[in-house]
C-alpha positions in Angstrom: 59.4 36.9 106.8 60.9 36.7 103.4 60.2 40.2 102.7 62.0 41.1 106.1 65.2 39.3 105.2 65.5 41.0 101.7 65.1 44.3 103.2 67.6 43.5 105.6 70.0 42.1 102.9 69.4 45.0 101.0 70.1 47.3 103.9 73.4 45.8 104.2 74.6 47.7 101.1 72.9 50.9 101.8 74.4 51.6 105.3 78.0 51.7 103.8 76.8 54.2 101.1 75.2 56.4 103.3 78.1 56.7 105.9 80.5 57.5 102.9 78.0 60.5 101.7 77.9 61.8 105.6 81.7 61.5 106.1 81.9 63.8 102.4 79.7 66.1 103.9 80.9 66.8 107.6 84.7 66.8 106.3 86.0 63.7 108.0 88.2 61.8 105.6 87.7 64.5 102.7 90.9 65.5 100.9 90.1 69.5 99.3 91.4 70.3 95.8 94.6 72.1 96.1 94.0 76.1 95.9 94.9 77.9 92.8 97.0 80.5 93.0 99.1 82.8 90.5 102.9 83.1 90.8 105.6 85.1 89.4 109.3 84.5 89.6 111.3 87.2 91.3 113.6 89.3 89.1 116.6 90.8 90.2 116.7 94.9 89.8 119.0 96.9 87.5 116.4 100.1 87.5 114.0 101.6 90.1 111.1 103.3 88.4 110.0 106.6 90.1 106.6 107.8 88.5 105.3 111.6 88.6 102.4 113.0 87.3 103.4 115.5 84.8 102.0 118.1 82.1 103.6 119.4 78.7 104.2 122.9 78.8 104.8 124.7 75.8 108.6 124.8 74.1 108.1 128.6 72.6 106.0 131.1 74.3 105.9 134.9 74.6 103.9 137.9 76.0 104.4 140.6 73.4 104.3 144.3 74.0 104.8 147.9 72.3 107.9 149.7 73.3 106.1 153.1 73.3 102.9 154.0 75.0 99.6 155.3 72.5 96.0 154.3 71.4 95.4 150.8 70.2 94.3 151.2 66.4 93.6 147.7 66.0 93.7 144.0 67.1 93.3 141.5 64.4 93.6 138.1 66.4 91.7 136.8 69.2 92.4 133.8 71.4 92.8 130.4 69.9 93.6 131.9 66.4 96.7 130.3 64.5 99.4 132.6 63.4 102.2 132.4 61.2 105.3 134.2 61.6 105.6 138.0 60.5 101.8 138.0 60.9 100.3 141.4 62.6 99.1 141.1 65.7 98.4 144.5 67.1 98.9 147.8 65.6 98.9 151.4 67.3 97.9 154.9 66.0 101.0 156.0 64.3 99.9 159.4 63.1 101.8 161.0 65.6 105.2 159.0 65.0 104.7 159.4 61.1 104.8 163.2 61.7 107.9 162.5 63.5 109.4 160.7 60.8 108.6 163.5 58.3 109.9 165.9 60.3 113.0 163.7 60.9 113.4 163.0 57.1 113.4 166.7 56.1 115.9 167.5 58.5 118.6 164.8 57.6 117.9 165.8 53.9 118.5 169.2 54.7 121.4 168.6 56.6 123.1 166.6 53.8 122.4 169.5 51.1 124.2 171.8 53.5 127.1 169.2 53.7 127.1 169.1 49.6 127.6 172.9 49.6 130.2 173.1 52.1 132.0 170.4 50.4 132.0 172.8 47.0 132.9 175.5 49.0 136.0 173.9 50.5 137.0 173.1 46.9 137.8 176.8 46.5 139.0 177.7 49.7 135.9 179.7 50.7 135.2 177.5 54.0 137.5 176.1 56.3 137.7 172.5 57.0 136.7 172.6 60.7 133.4 174.1 59.4 132.9 171.2 57.0 133.6 168.6 59.9 131.2 170.4 62.2 128.4 170.1 59.4 129.3 166.7 59.1 128.8 165.8 62.6 125.1 168.0 62.2 124.7 164.8 59.2 125.5 162.1 61.5 123.2 163.2 64.3 120.3 163.9 61.6 120.7 160.7 60.1 120.8 159.0 63.7 117.3 161.1 64.7 115.9 160.0 61.3 116.6 156.2 61.9 115.3 156.4 65.4 112.0 157.8 63.8 111.9 154.9 61.7 112.3 152.7 64.9 109.5 154.0 66.5 107.2 153.8 63.6 108.4 150.0 63.5 107.1 149.8 67.1 103.7 150.8 66.5 103.2 147.0 65.1 103.6 143.5 66.6 103.8 141.0 64.8 104.5 137.0 65.8 107.7 135.9 66.1 107.0 132.3 65.1 104.4 130.2 64.0 102.1 129.7 67.2 98.8 129.9 68.5 97.3 133.1 70.3 96.4 132.3 74.0 95.5 135.3 75.2 94.9 139.2 74.4 94.9 141.4 77.1 93.5 145.0 75.5 91.0 145.9 73.2 91.5 148.5 70.0 91.1 152.2 71.3 92.4 151.7 74.8 95.6 153.8 75.6 98.5 151.5 76.6 101.9 152.2 78.1 105.1 151.1 76.9 106.0 147.4 78.1 102.4 146.9 78.8 101.1 143.4 78.1 99.3 143.1 74.7 99.1 139.7 73.6 100.6 136.3 74.2 101.5 133.5 71.8 102.4 130.0 72.4 103.8 127.2 70.0 101.0 124.6 69.4 103.5 121.6 69.3 105.0 120.7 72.8 107.9 118.6 73.3 108.4 119.7 77.0 107.1 117.8 80.1 107.6 119.3 83.2 106.9 117.8 87.1 108.1 118.1 90.5 110.7 115.6 92.0 111.3 115.2 95.7 114.8 116.5 96.8 116.2 112.6 97.1 115.6 112.2 93.4 117.0 115.5 91.9 120.7 114.6 93.4 120.5 111.9 91.1 119.0 113.6 87.9 122.2 114.6 86.4 124.0 111.1 86.7 124.5 109.4 83.4 123.1 106.3 83.9 119.6 107.9 84.9 116.8 107.3 81.8 113.6 108.9 81.5 110.2 107.9 79.6 106.9 109.5 79.3 103.6 107.8 78.9 100.5 110.4 77.9 96.9 109.3 78.9 95.8 109.7 75.7 98.0 107.1 74.4 98.2 104.2 77.3 101.1 101.9 76.7 103.0 104.0 74.3 106.3 105.0 75.8 107.9 108.0 74.7 111.9 108.5 75.1 113.1 111.8 76.9 116.1 113.6 78.3 116.6 115.8 81.0 116.3 119.9 79.6 116.5 121.4 83.1 115.9 120.9 86.9 116.0 123.5 90.3 118.3 122.8 92.4 116.2 124.8 95.4 112.4 124.7 95.9 110.4 127.9 96.6 107.3 126.5 97.9 109.0 123.6 100.1 106.7 120.9 97.8 109.4 119.4 95.3 112.1 120.7 92.5 110.6 121.5 89.1 112.1 119.3 86.3 111.7 119.3 82.7 112.2 116.6 80.2 112.5 117.1 76.3 110.7 114.2 74.4 113.1 112.9 71.9 111.9 111.2 68.4 108.6 112.2 68.5 106.9 111.0 65.0 104.3 114.1 65.1 102.5 112.7 62.1 101.3 110.2 64.4 101.2 111.7 67.9 100.4 115.6 67.9 101.6 116.6 71.8 100.5 119.7 72.4 100.8 122.5 75.9 98.7 121.1 78.7 98.6 117.5 78.3 98.5 115.3 80.9 101.3 112.5 81.2 103.4 110.5 83.5 107.0 110.9 83.6 109.5 108.2 84.8 112.6 108.2 86.0 114.5 105.0 86.2 117.4 105.0 88.4 120.2 102.4 88.7 119.5 100.2 91.8 123.1 99.3 93.4 122.3 96.3 95.5 122.8 93.2 93.6 120.6 90.9 95.8 117.7 93.2 95.6 114.6 91.6 93.7 111.4 93.1 92.0 107.8 91.6 92.9 104.2 92.7 92.7 102.7 94.5 95.4 100.0 92.2 95.7 102.8 89.3 96.5 103.1 91.1 99.9 101.7 89.4 103.2 101.6 91.8 105.9 99.4 90.5 108.8 98.8 93.3 111.6 101.7 94.0 113.5 103.8 91.4 112.7 106.0 92.7 109.6 106.0 91.7 105.9 106.1 88.3 104.2 105.9 86.7 100.9 105.0 83.3 100.1 107.3 81.3 98.1 106.2 78.1 96.5 109.0 75.3 96.6 109.4 72.4 93.9 106.6 70.2 95.5 104.2 73.1 95.0 103.8 73.8 98.6 103.9 77.5 100.1 106.3 78.5 102.6 106.4 82.0 104.7 109.1 84.2 104.3 109.8 87.4 106.1 110.9 90.0 103.7 112.6 93.5 103.9 110.6 95.8 101.4 112.8 98.6 99.8 111.1 101.4 97.4 108.8 100.9 94.5 109.4 100.0 91.4 107.0 101.7 88.8 103.1 101.9 89.9 102.7 98.0 90.6 105.5 96.1 91.7 108.2 96.6 94.8 111.5 96.1 95.5 112.7 93.4 98.3 116.1 93.8 99.9 116.0 90.5 101.4 114.0 87.7 102.2 113.7 86.5 98.0 116.2 85.2 95.9 116.1 85.9 92.3 114.5 82.8 90.4 112.1 81.8 93.0 108.2 82.0 92.7 106.2 84.2 94.5 102.4 83.9 95.0 101.3 87.3 93.6 97.6 86.8 94.2 95.4 85.5 97.0 98.2 85.9 99.9 96.0 86.6 103.0 94.0 83.0 102.1 97.3 80.3 102.3 98.6 78.3 105.2 102.4 77.5 105.8 102.9 74.2 104.1 99.7 74.2 101.8 100.0 72.5 98.4 98.6 74.7 95.5 97.9 74.7 92.0 100.1 77.0 90.5 98.9 79.5 87.7 101.7 81.7 86.2 101.3 85.6 86.2 102.7 87.3 83.5 101.8 90.8 84.6 105.8 91.5 86.2 
């Protein structure tokens, strides 16, 4: 009997403990921990960033050809070879041209000799002034033919007009080529030109003085190169966009060697004229199916409030412009927006990505 009373006395303390544990397990009377969320402060939008896939192009590039036809005697360069200004790139068999030069030179010298004799005869009145003038005209014509033949001789050689790299050769040695036929192409190995295609809506703003340009290369992530507009087309031939070229400014070539064909991202920053527009991360937009766009605003008590927003354009690759529904300086949840309920208390971690 004594053991029974001791047992019942102990049970009086154990039962409340079991009830408390049971209540905690099934959720009755249990207060959950506030959910941890990342927040950013909505900031006013001064510029809208428009990013485009871009490619560097050669500043200087030229396809060279002979001005005369003939047989190729030598091409002492190959694809990928570095060449200096004035270096020989290709040469024609010049034997026929050299014969023309010799004949023209002989004719010119003979005409000059005739002119000297005619002038001496004129001093003794043995010839008329009209005859001397006719011989002078013949000398001028012979001189012109001689100069033309020298030009033809120079045209049997193609030399590099600038320091560069041989991009391609089009013919082989001993091959006959026509006048104007492509022989070799060289490009400048250092590039400061970036090309991309822009939509029609943006092209009209490119010439505005407040528009800014920058370029980020895949090879040097995080490094922004300043740029300026070089040229852009006002018509589109293929309906895919309008070609735009930028010129990089103040590039340290000792640290960054930029060559033609490098991939990059060109950013065009245009001023935002709506003073109420703010910028938030794309991940802050809460969009229930068929119910518009919202954000979660965190108030002073760390409670979230759902706010309907009007989304404008993009601001770079990760942010969007909100035209209404959020004010500058308000805290907005930037991650986990689909796991919140209106009025819920949260623990805030500041997001530094904006």
